[in-house]
PyMOL Python script that loads the backbone (N, CA, C, O; Angstrom):
from pymol import cmd

cmd.read_pdbstr("""\
ATOM      1  N   MET A   1     -28.328 170.197 -18.065  1.00  0.00           N
ATOM      2  CA  MET A   1     -27.463 169.488 -19.013  1.00  0.00           C
ATOM      3  C   MET A   1     -26.207 168.969 -18.281  1.00  0.00           C
ATOM      4  O   MET A   1     -25.682 169.604 -17.367  1.00  0.00           O
ATOM      5  N   ILE A   2     -25.769 167.824 -18.713  1.00  0.00           N
ATOM      6  CA  ILE A   2     -24.489 167.294 -18.140  1.00  0.00           C
ATOM      7  C   ILE A   2     -23.346 167.632 -19.042  1.00  0.00           C
ATOM      8  O   ILE A   2     -23.510 167.883 -20.236  1.00  0.00           O
ATOM      9  N   THR A   3     -22.164 167.633 -18.434  1.00  0.00           N
ATOM     10  CA  THR A   3     -20.994 167.927 -19.226  1.00  0.00           C
ATOM     11  C   THR A   3     -20.614 166.884 -20.171  1.00  0.00           C
ATOM     12  O   THR A   3     -21.068 165.753 -19.995  1.00  0.00           O
ATOM     13  N   THR A   4     -19.822 167.129 -21.171  1.00  0.00           N
ATOM     14  CA  THR A   4     -19.430 166.175 -22.159  1.00  0.00           C
ATOM     15  C   THR A   4     -18.630 165.046 -21.501  1.00  0.00           C
ATOM     16  O   THR A   4     -18.841 163.874 -21.811  1.00  0.00           O
ATOM     17  N   GLY A   5     -17.740 165.389 -20.620  1.00  0.00           N
ATOM     18  CA  GLY A   5     -16.958 164.404 -19.910  1.00  0.00           C
ATOM     19  C   GLY A   5     -17.796 163.434 -19.118  1.00  0.00           C
ATOM     20  O   GLY A   5     -17.558 162.227 -19.163  1.00  0.00           O
ATOM     21  N   ARG A   6     -18.757 163.929 -18.407  1.00  0.00           N
ATOM     22  CA  ARG A   6     -19.648 163.087 -17.675  1.00  0.00           C
ATOM     23  C   ARG A   6     -20.498 162.181 -18.543  1.00  0.00           C
ATOM     24  O   ARG A   6     -20.746 161.016 -18.231  1.00  0.00           O
ATOM     25  N   SER A   7     -20.937 162.778 -19.660  1.00  0.00           N
ATOM     26  CA  SER A   7     -21.718 162.022 -20.590  1.00  0.00           C
ATOM     27  C   SER A   7     -20.877 160.884 -21.196  1.00  0.00           C
ATOM     28  O   SER A   7     -21.361 159.762 -21.342  1.00  0.00           O
ATOM     29  N   GLU A   8     -19.684 161.166 -21.529  1.00  0.00           N
ATOM     30  CA  GLU A   8     -18.741 160.145 -22.079  1.00  0.00           C
ATOM     31  C   GLU A   8     -18.473 159.025 -21.102  1.00  0.00           C
ATOM     32  O   GLU A   8     -18.407 157.861 -21.499  1.00  0.00           O
ATOM     33  N   SER A   9     -18.314 159.356 -19.812  1.00  0.00           N
ATOM     34  CA  SER A   9     -18.077 158.459 -18.774  1.00  0.00           C
ATOM     35  C   SER A   9     -19.253 157.462 -18.603  1.00  0.00           C
ATOM     36  O   SER A   9     -19.076 156.247 -18.504  1.00  0.00           O
ATOM     37  N   ILE A  10     -20.445 158.054 -18.576  1.00  0.00           N
ATOM     38  CA  ILE A  10     -21.676 157.181 -18.487  1.00  0.00           C
ATOM     39  C   ILE A  10     -21.794 156.275 -19.692  1.00  0.00           C
ATOM     40  O   ILE A  10     -22.136 155.099 -19.568  1.00  0.00           O
ATOM     41  N   ASN A  11     -21.505 156.834 -20.874  1.00  0.00           N
ATOM     42  CA  ASN A  11     -21.588 156.083 -22.100  1.00  0.00           C
ATOM     43  C   ASN A  11     -20.549 154.929 -22.054  1.00  0.00           C
ATOM     44  O   ASN A  11     -20.887 153.807 -22.432  1.00  0.00           O
ATOM     45  N   ALA A  12     -19.358 155.162 -21.625  1.00  0.00           N
ATOM     46  CA  ALA A  12     -18.298 154.096 -21.545  1.00  0.00           C
ATOM     47  C   ALA A  12     -18.755 153.058 -20.550  1.00  0.00           C
ATOM     48  O   ALA A  12     -18.568 151.869 -20.808  1.00  0.00           O
ATOM     49  N   PHE A  13     -19.341 153.431 -19.429  1.00  0.00           N
ATOM     50  CA  PHE A  13     -19.796 152.481 -18.426  1.00  0.00           C
ATOM     51  C   PHE A  13     -20.868 151.543 -19.036  1.00  0.00           C
ATOM     52  O   PHE A  13     -20.812 150.329 -18.838  1.00  0.00           O
ATOM     53  N   ILE A  14     -21.787 152.082 -19.735  1.00  0.00           N
ATOM     54  CA  ILE A  14     -22.905 151.305 -20.316  1.00  0.00           C
ATOM     55  C   ILE A  14     -22.389 150.392 -21.419  1.00  0.00           C
ATOM     56  O   ILE A  14     -22.851 149.258 -21.546  1.00  0.00           O
ATOM     57  N   LYS A  15     -21.457 150.858 -22.201  1.00  0.00           N
ATOM     58  CA  LYS A  15     -20.887 150.045 -23.294  1.00  0.00           C
ATOM     59  C   LYS A  15     -20.166 148.828 -22.827  1.00  0.00           C
ATOM     60  O   LYS A  15     -19.991 147.903 -23.620  1.00  0.00           O
ATOM     61  N   ARG A  16     -19.727 148.757 -21.578  1.00  0.00           N
ATOM     62  CA  ARG A  16     -19.105 147.561 -21.031  1.00  0.00           C
ATOM     63  C   ARG A  16     -20.124 146.406 -20.906  1.00  0.00           C
ATOM     64  O   ARG A  16     -19.729 145.240 -20.902  1.00  0.00           O
ATOM     65  N   PHE A  17     -21.384 146.711 -20.807  1.00  0.00           N
ATOM     66  CA  PHE A  17     -22.436 145.707 -20.576  1.00  0.00           C
ATOM     67  C   PHE A  17     -23.342 145.452 -21.787  1.00  0.00           C
ATOM     68  O   PHE A  17     -23.949 144.388 -21.902  1.00  0.00           O
ATOM     69  N   VAL A  18     -23.423 146.398 -22.652  1.00  0.00           N
ATOM     70  CA  VAL A  18     -24.455 146.359 -23.753  1.00  0.00           C
ATOM     71  C   VAL A  18     -23.794 145.924 -25.084  1.00  0.00           C
ATOM     72  O   VAL A  18     -22.741 146.417 -25.488  1.00  0.00           O
ATOM     73  N   PHE A  19     -24.457 145.012 -25.702  1.00  0.00           N
ATOM     74  CA  PHE A  19     -24.186 144.654 -27.115  1.00  0.00           C
ATOM     75  C   PHE A  19     -25.498 144.394 -27.779  1.00  0.00           C
ATOM     76  O   PHE A  19     -26.533 144.377 -27.112  1.00  0.00           O
ATOM     77  N   SER A  20     -25.494 144.191 -29.067  1.00  0.00           N
ATOM     78  CA  SER A  20     -26.772 144.205 -29.801  1.00  0.00           C
ATOM     79  C   SER A  20     -27.768 143.094 -29.421  1.00  0.00           C
ATOM     80  O   SER A  20     -28.959 143.239 -29.696  1.00  0.00           O
ATOM     81  N   LEU A  21     -27.328 142.011 -28.811  1.00  0.00           N
ATOM     82  CA  LEU A  21     -28.200 140.886 -28.512  1.00  0.00           C
ATOM     83  C   LEU A  21     -28.560 140.723 -27.037  1.00  0.00           C
ATOM     84  O   LEU A  21     -29.035 139.665 -26.624  1.00  0.00           O
ATOM     85  N   ILE A  22     -28.342 141.737 -26.271  1.00  0.00           N
ATOM     86  CA  ILE A  22     -28.599 141.604 -24.790  1.00  0.00           C
ATOM     87  C   ILE A  22     -30.003 142.125 -24.474  1.00  0.00           C
ATOM     88  O   ILE A  22     -30.452 143.143 -25.001  1.00  0.00           O
ATOM     89  N   TYR A  23     -30.674 141.380 -23.591  1.00  0.00           N
ATOM     90  CA  TYR A  23     -32.000 141.793 -23.126  1.00  0.00           C
ATOM     91  C   TYR A  23     -31.824 142.813 -22.000  1.00  0.00           C
ATOM     92  O   TYR A  23     -30.823 142.832 -21.285  1.00  0.00           O
ATOM     93  N   LEU A  24     -32.848 143.660 -21.883  1.00  0.00           N
ATOM     94  CA  LEU A  24     -32.782 144.705 -20.838  1.00  0.00           C
ATOM     95  C   LEU A  24     -32.676 144.110 -19.453  1.00  0.00           C
ATOM     96  O   LEU A  24     -31.947 144.638 -18.614  1.00  0.00           O
ATOM     97  N   THR A  25     -33.383 143.025 -19.190  1.00  0.00           N
ATOM     98  CA  THR A  25     -33.340 142.403 -17.872  1.00  0.00           C
ATOM     99  C   THR A  25     -31.965 141.889 -17.577  1.00  0.00           C
ATOM    100  O   THR A  25     -31.478 142.033 -16.456  1.00  0.00           O
ATOM    101  N   ASP A  26     -31.314 141.284 -18.568  1.00  0.00           N
ATOM    102  CA  ASP A  26     -29.945 140.790 -18.364  1.00  0.00           C
ATOM    103  C   ASP A  26     -28.964 141.945 -18.127  1.00  0.00           C
ATOM    104  O   ASP A  26     -28.035 141.831 -17.328  1.00  0.00           O
ATOM    105  N   PHE A  27     -29.187 143.048 -18.832  1.00  0.00           N
ATOM    106  CA  PHE A  27     -28.341 144.209 -18.654  1.00  0.00           C
ATOM    107  C   PHE A  27     -28.454 144.736 -17.250  1.00  0.00           C
ATOM    108  O   PHE A  27     -27.437 145.019 -16.616  1.00  0.00           O
ATOM    109  N   MET A  28     -29.702 144.881 -16.726  1.00  0.00           N
ATOM    110  CA  MET A  28     -29.901 145.364 -15.396  1.00  0.00           C
ATOM    111  C   MET A  28     -29.313 144.446 -14.324  1.00  0.00           C
ATOM    112  O   MET A  28     -28.781 144.930 -13.325  1.00  0.00           O
ATOM    113  N   LYS A  29     -29.402 143.139 -14.517  1.00  0.00           N
ATOM    114  CA  LYS A  29     -28.791 142.188 -13.580  1.00  0.00           C
ATOM    115  C   LYS A  29     -27.282 142.374 -13.591  1.00  0.00           C
ATOM    116  O   LYS A  29     -26.664 142.292 -12.530  1.00  0.00           O
ATOM    117  N   GLN A  30     -26.672 142.616 -14.712  1.00  0.00           N
ATOM    118  CA  GLN A  30     -25.209 142.768 -14.760  1.00  0.00           C
ATOM    119  C   GLN A  30     -24.765 144.033 -14.072  1.00  0.00           C
ATOM    120  O   GLN A  30     -23.756 144.051 -13.367  1.00  0.00           O
ATOM    121  N   VAL A  31     -25.529 145.103 -14.282  1.00  0.00           N
ATOM    122  CA  VAL A  31     -25.162 146.389 -13.678  1.00  0.00           C
ATOM    123  C   VAL A  31     -25.329 146.337 -12.198  1.00  0.00           C
ATOM    124  O   VAL A  31     -24.467 146.817 -11.462  1.00  0.00           O
ATOM    125  N   ILE A  32     -26.447 145.750 -11.720  1.00  0.00           N
ATOM    126  CA  ILE A  32     -26.677 145.712 -10.253  1.00  0.00           C
ATOM    127  C   ILE A  32     -25.601 144.796  -9.608  1.00  0.00           C
ATOM    128  O   ILE A  32     -25.083 145.122  -8.539  1.00  0.00           O
ATOM    129  N   ALA A  33     -25.261 143.646 -10.257  1.00  0.00           N
ATOM    130  CA  ALA A  33     -24.315 142.725  -9.695  1.00  0.00           C
ATOM    131  C   ALA A  33     -22.913 143.399  -9.589  1.00  0.00           C
ATOM    132  O   ALA A  33     -22.140 143.083  -8.685  1.00  0.00           O
ATOM    133  N   ASN A  34     -22.603 144.325 -10.519  1.00  0.00           N
ATOM    134  CA  ASN A  34     -21.309 144.981 -10.474  1.00  0.00           C
ATOM    135  C   ASN A  34     -21.255 146.189  -9.628  1.00  0.00           C
ATOM    136  O   ASN A  34     -20.167 146.697  -9.355  1.00  0.00           O
ATOM    137  N   LEU A  35     -22.422 146.698  -9.180  1.00  0.00           N
ATOM    138  CA  LEU A  35     -22.396 147.931  -8.404  1.00  0.00           C
ATOM    139  C   LEU A  35     -21.781 147.685  -7.023  1.00  0.00           C
ATOM    140  O   LEU A  35     -20.854 148.374  -6.596  1.00  0.00           O
ATOM    141  N   LYS A  36     -22.334 146.673  -6.341  1.00  0.00           N
ATOM    142  CA  LYS A  36     -21.895 146.430  -4.971  1.00  0.00           C
ATOM    143  C   LYS A  36     -22.278 145.041  -4.544  1.00  0.00           C
ATOM    144  O   LYS A  36     -23.462 144.706  -4.496  1.00  0.00           O
ATOM    145  N   PRO A  37     -21.279 144.214  -4.229  1.00  0.00           N
ATOM    146  CA  PRO A  37     -21.658 142.891  -3.703  1.00  0.00           C
ATOM    147  C   PRO A  37     -22.331 143.013  -2.325  1.00  0.00           C
ATOM    148  O   PRO A  37     -21.945 143.862  -1.522  1.00  0.00           O
ATOM    149  N   VAL A  38     -23.285 142.208  -2.064  1.00  0.00           N
ATOM    150  CA  VAL A  38     -23.976 142.273  -0.779  1.00  0.00           C
ATOM    151  C   VAL A  38     -23.430 141.192   0.164  1.00  0.00           C
ATOM    152  O   VAL A  38     -22.946 140.157  -0.293  1.00  0.00           O
ATOM    153  N   SER A  39     -23.507 141.428   1.443  1.00  0.00           N
ATOM    154  CA  SER A  39     -23.104 140.360   2.378  1.00  0.00           C
ATOM    155  C   SER A  39     -24.297 140.105   3.303  1.00  0.00           C
ATOM    156  O   SER A  39     -24.976 141.016   3.778  1.00  0.00           O
ATOM    157  N   LEU A  40     -24.497 138.856   3.517  1.00  0.00           N
ATOM    158  CA  LEU A  40     -25.653 138.396   4.337  1.00  0.00           C
ATOM    159  C   LEU A  40     -25.218 138.438   5.755  1.00  0.00           C
ATOM    160  O   LEU A  40     -24.105 138.024   6.078  1.00  0.00           O
ATOM    161  N   ASN A  41     -26.102 138.949   6.653  1.00  0.00           N
ATOM    162  CA  ASN A  41     -25.885 138.973   8.091  1.00  0.00           C
ATOM    163  C   ASN A  41     -26.315 137.704   8.781  1.00  0.00           C
ATOM    164  O   ASN A  41     -25.779 137.324   9.822  1.00  0.00           O
ATOM    165  N   THR A  42     -27.292 137.057   8.183  1.00  0.00           N
ATOM    166  CA  THR A  42     -27.863 135.831   8.836  1.00  0.00           C
ATOM    167  C   THR A  42     -27.892 134.723   7.746  1.00  0.00           C
ATOM    168  O   THR A  42     -27.579 134.978   6.583  1.00  0.00           O
ATOM    169  N   LYS A  43     -28.261 133.540   8.138  1.00  0.00           N
ATOM    170  CA  LYS A  43     -28.422 132.442   7.228  1.00  0.00           C
ATOM    171  C   LYS A  43     -29.855 132.210   6.827  1.00  0.00           C
ATOM    172  O   LYS A  43     -30.234 131.122   6.393  1.00  0.00           O
ATOM    173  N   SER A  44     -30.650 133.261   6.980  1.00  0.00           N
ATOM    174  CA  SER A  44     -32.105 133.201   6.709  1.00  0.00           C
ATOM    175  C   SER A  44     -32.343 133.126   5.213  1.00  0.00           C
ATOM    176  O   SER A  44     -31.735 133.872   4.445  1.00  0.00           O
ATOM    177  N   PRO A  45     -33.222 132.231   4.798  1.00  0.00           N
ATOM    178  CA  PRO A  45     -33.555 132.146   3.407  1.00  0.00           C
ATOM    179  C   PRO A  45     -34.291 133.419   2.936  1.00  0.00           C
ATOM    180  O   PRO A  45     -34.211 133.779   1.761  1.00  0.00           O
ATOM    181  N   LEU A  46     -34.994 134.085   3.836  1.00  0.00           N
ATOM    182  CA  LEU A  46     -35.689 135.361   3.511  1.00  0.00           C
ATOM    183  C   LEU A  46     -34.669 136.405   3.110  1.00  0.00           C
ATOM    184  O   LEU A  46     -34.852 137.114   2.120  1.00  0.00           O
ATOM    185  N   GLU A  47     -33.579 136.503   3.889  1.00  0.00           N
ATOM    186  CA  GLU A  47     -32.531 137.478   3.617  1.00  0.00           C
ATOM    187  C   GLU A  47     -31.858 137.203   2.301  1.00  0.00           C
ATOM    188  O   GLU A  47     -31.575 138.126   1.538  1.00  0.00           O
ATOM    189  N   LYS A  48     -31.593 135.925   2.020  1.00  0.00           N
ATOM    190  CA  LYS A  48     -30.974 135.533   0.758  1.00  0.00           C
ATOM    191  C   LYS A  48     -31.874 135.918  -0.432  1.00  0.00           C
ATOM    192  O   LYS A  48     -31.398 136.453  -1.433  1.00  0.00           O
ATOM    193  N   GLN A  49     -33.121 135.649  -0.311  1.00  0.00           N
ATOM    194  CA  GLN A  49     -34.072 135.942  -1.428  1.00  0.00           C
ATOM    195  C   GLN A  49     -34.118 137.487  -1.573  1.00  0.00           C
ATOM    196  O   GLN A  49     -34.087 137.993  -2.695  1.00  0.00           O
ATOM    197  N   ALA A  50     -34.192 138.219  -0.475  1.00  0.00           N
ATOM    198  CA  ALA A  50     -34.256 139.649  -0.585  1.00  0.00           C
ATOM    199  C   ALA A  50     -33.008 140.220  -1.260  1.00  0.00           C
ATOM    200  O   ALA A  50     -33.090 141.185  -2.019  1.00  0.00           O
ATOM    201  N   SER A  51     -31.844 139.611  -0.973  1.00  0.00           N
ATOM    202  CA  SER A  51     -30.597 140.106  -1.598  1.00  0.00           C
ATOM    203  C   SER A  51     -30.653 139.916  -3.117  1.00  0.00           C
ATOM    204  O   SER A  51     -30.038 140.696  -3.844  1.00  0.00           O
ATOM    205  N   GLU A  52     -31.352 138.930  -3.605  1.00  0.00           N
ATOM    206  CA  GLU A  52     -31.456 138.665  -5.047  1.00  0.00           C
ATOM    207  C   GLU A  52     -32.425 139.575  -5.794  1.00  0.00           C
ATOM    208  O   GLU A  52     -32.266 139.798  -6.994  1.00  0.00           O
ATOM    209  N   VAL A  53     -33.407 140.092  -5.108  1.00  0.00           N
ATOM    210  CA  VAL A  53     -34.455 140.850  -5.793  1.00  0.00           C
ATOM    211  C   VAL A  53     -34.470 142.375  -5.463  1.00  0.00           C
ATOM    212  O   VAL A  53     -35.028 143.163  -6.227  1.00  0.00           O
ATOM    213  N   LEU A  54     -33.894 142.756  -4.398  1.00  0.00           N
ATOM    214  CA  LEU A  54     -33.886 144.170  -3.990  1.00  0.00           C
ATOM    215  C   LEU A  54     -32.671 144.907  -4.504  1.00  0.00           C
ATOM    216  O   LEU A  54     -31.628 144.301  -4.750  1.00  0.00           O
ATOM    217  N   THR A  55     -32.800 146.213  -4.667  1.00  0.00           N
ATOM    218  CA  THR A  55     -31.633 147.044  -4.985  1.00  0.00           C
ATOM    219  C   THR A  55     -30.710 147.115  -3.739  1.00  0.00           C
ATOM    220  O   THR A  55     -31.174 146.864  -2.627  1.00  0.00           O
ATOM    221  N   PRO A  56     -29.431 147.450  -3.909  1.00  0.00           N
ATOM    222  CA  PRO A  56     -28.534 147.517  -2.781  1.00  0.00           C
ATOM    223  C   PRO A  56     -29.061 148.463  -1.669  1.00  0.00           C
ATOM    224  O   PRO A  56     -28.972 148.123  -0.489  1.00  0.00           O
ATOM    225  N   PHE A  57     -29.612 149.655  -2.039  1.00  0.00           N
ATOM    226  CA  PHE A  57     -30.113 150.573  -1.050  1.00  0.00           C
ATOM    227  C   PHE A  57     -31.269 149.911  -0.249  1.00  0.00           C
ATOM    228  O   PHE A  57     -31.280 149.905   0.982  1.00  0.00           O
ATOM    229  N   THR A  58     -32.229 149.361  -1.005  1.00  0.00           N
ATOM    230  CA  THR A  58     -33.380 148.761  -0.404  1.00  0.00           C
ATOM    231  C   THR A  58     -33.007 147.539   0.486  1.00  0.00           C
ATOM    232  O   THR A  58     -33.559 147.337   1.568  1.00  0.00           O
ATOM    233  N   PHE A  59     -32.043 146.738  -0.031  1.00  0.00           N
ATOM    234  CA  PHE A  59     -31.629 145.582   0.722  1.00  0.00           C
ATOM    235  C   PHE A  59     -30.960 146.006   2.053  1.00  0.00           C
ATOM    236  O   PHE A  59     -31.130 145.331   3.067  1.00  0.00           O
ATOM    237  N   LYS A  60     -30.220 147.094   2.049  1.00  0.00           N
ATOM    238  CA  LYS A  60     -29.588 147.591   3.250  1.00  0.00           C
ATOM    239  C   LYS A  60     -30.663 147.967   4.306  1.00  0.00           C
ATOM    240  O   LYS A  60     -30.543 147.628   5.483  1.00  0.00           O
ATOM    241  N   LYS A  61     -31.704 148.671   3.846  1.00  0.00           N
ATOM    242  CA  LYS A  61     -32.828 149.062   4.691  1.00  0.00           C
ATOM    243  C   LYS A  61     -33.546 147.794   5.220  1.00  0.00           C
ATOM    244  O   LYS A  61     -33.962 147.739   6.378  1.00  0.00           O
ATOM    245  N   PHE A  62     -33.675 146.809   4.363  1.00  0.00           N
ATOM    246  CA  PHE A  62     -34.342 145.553   4.759  1.00  0.00           C
ATOM    247  C   PHE A  62     -33.508 144.891   5.882  1.00  0.00           C
ATOM    248  O   PHE A  62     -34.065 144.434   6.880  1.00  0.00           O
ATOM    249  N   GLN A  63     -32.224 144.846   5.716  1.00  0.00           N
ATOM    250  CA  GLN A  63     -31.337 144.198   6.728  1.00  0.00           C
ATOM    251  C   GLN A  63     -31.421 144.921   8.037  1.00  0.00           C
ATOM    252  O   GLN A  63     -31.435 144.286   9.091  1.00  0.00           O
ATOM    253  N   GLU A  64     -31.480 146.244   8.005  1.00  0.00           N
ATOM    254  CA  GLU A  64     -31.612 146.983   9.251  1.00  0.00           C
ATOM    255  C   GLU A  64     -32.907 146.598   9.970  1.00  0.00           C
ATOM    256  O   GLU A  64     -32.887 146.308  11.166  1.00  0.00           O
ATOM    257  N   GLU A  65     -34.020 146.592   9.254  1.00  0.00           N
ATOM    258  CA  GLU A  65     -35.277 146.264   9.823  1.00  0.00           C
ATOM    259  C   GLU A  65     -35.326 144.790  10.222  1.00  0.00           C
ATOM    260  O   GLU A  65     -35.882 144.458  11.269  1.00  0.00           O
ATOM    261  N   PHE A  66     -34.765 143.916   9.424  1.00  0.00           N
ATOM    262  CA  PHE A  66     -34.690 142.464   9.753  1.00  0.00           C
ATOM    263  C   PHE A  66     -33.917 142.217  11.058  1.00  0.00           C
ATOM    264  O   PHE A  66     -34.284 141.349  11.850  1.00  0.00           O
ATOM    265  N   ALA A  67     -32.857 142.980  11.266  1.00  0.00           N
ATOM    266  CA  ALA A  67     -32.098 142.860  12.553  1.00  0.00           C
ATOM    267  C   ALA A  67     -32.922 143.314  13.741  1.00  0.00           C
ATOM    268  O   ALA A  67     -32.770 142.777  14.838  1.00  0.00           O
ATOM    269  N   ARG A  68     -33.795 144.299  13.541  1.00  0.00           N
ATOM    270  CA  ARG A  68     -34.613 144.785  14.627  1.00  0.00           C
ATOM    271  C   ARG A  68     -35.684 143.786  15.074  1.00  0.00           C
ATOM    272  O   ARG A  68     -36.209 143.911  16.181  1.00  0.00           O
ATOM    273  N   THR A  69     -36.010 142.827  14.261  1.00  0.00           N
ATOM    274  CA  THR A  69     -37.074 141.921  14.592  1.00  0.00           C
ATOM    275  C   THR A  69     -36.750 141.065  15.873  1.00  0.00           C
ATOM    276  O   THR A  69     -37.654 140.577  16.551  1.00  0.00           O
ATOM    277  N   THR A  70     -35.478 140.913  16.157  1.00  0.00           N
ATOM    278  CA  THR A  70     -35.107 140.158  17.295  1.00  0.00           C
ATOM    279  C   THR A  70     -35.327 140.975  18.568  1.00  0.00           C
ATOM    280  O   THR A  70     -35.276 140.420  19.666  1.00  0.00           O
ATOM    281  N   MET A  71     -35.565 142.252  18.447  1.00  0.00           N
ATOM    282  CA  MET A  71     -35.743 143.107  19.614  1.00  0.00           C
ATOM    283  C   MET A  71     -37.228 143.249  19.986  1.00  0.00           C
ATOM    284  O   MET A  71     -37.529 143.813  21.037  1.00  0.00           O
ATOM    285  N   TYR A  72     -38.093 142.795  19.220  1.00  0.00           N
ATOM    286  CA  TYR A  72     -39.514 142.862  19.519  1.00  0.00           C
ATOM    287  C   TYR A  72     -39.939 141.784  20.539  1.00  0.00           C
ATOM    288  O   TYR A  72     -39.426 140.665  20.523  1.00  0.00           O
ATOM    289  N   THR A  73     -40.866 142.139  21.407  1.00  0.00           N
ATOM    290  CA  THR A  73     -41.385 141.210  22.341  1.00  0.00           C
ATOM    291  C   THR A  73     -42.856 140.874  22.005  1.00  0.00           C
ATOM    292  O   THR A  73     -43.681 141.765  21.799  1.00  0.00           O
ATOM    293  N   VAL A  74     -43.144 139.602  21.959  1.00  0.00           N
ATOM    294  CA  VAL A  74     -44.542 139.207  21.656  1.00  0.00           C
ATOM    295  C   VAL A  74     -45.123 138.647  22.934  1.00  0.00           C
ATOM    296  O   VAL A  74     -44.543 137.765  23.568  1.00  0.00           O
ATOM    297  N   LYS A  75     -46.303 139.184  23.309  1.00  0.00           N
ATOM    298  CA  LYS A  75     -46.958 138.754  24.522  1.00  0.00           C
ATOM    299  C   LYS A  75     -48.247 138.138  24.202  1.00  0.00           C
ATOM    300  O   LYS A  75     -48.964 137.704  25.103  1.00  0.00           O
TER     301      LYS A  75
END
""", "prot")
cmd.dss("prot")
cmd.show_as("cartoon", "prot")
cmd.util.cbc("prot")
cmd.orient("prot")
């Protein structure tokens, strides 16, 4: 069980985004956009697209792996 204070905090956070006519997808986009702005390391269209569809955690992992691609040697 969570404490009353924590429950009220979560409830207040959600109320900033939710009203009776909002779709769940729009709600999630608003929440994700407000959690953490992402910064692009390259000008790659792939990285830009990934930033729009991945969660911040997953996008960070993607960027790490994407940066490693320049280290691979193809023979």
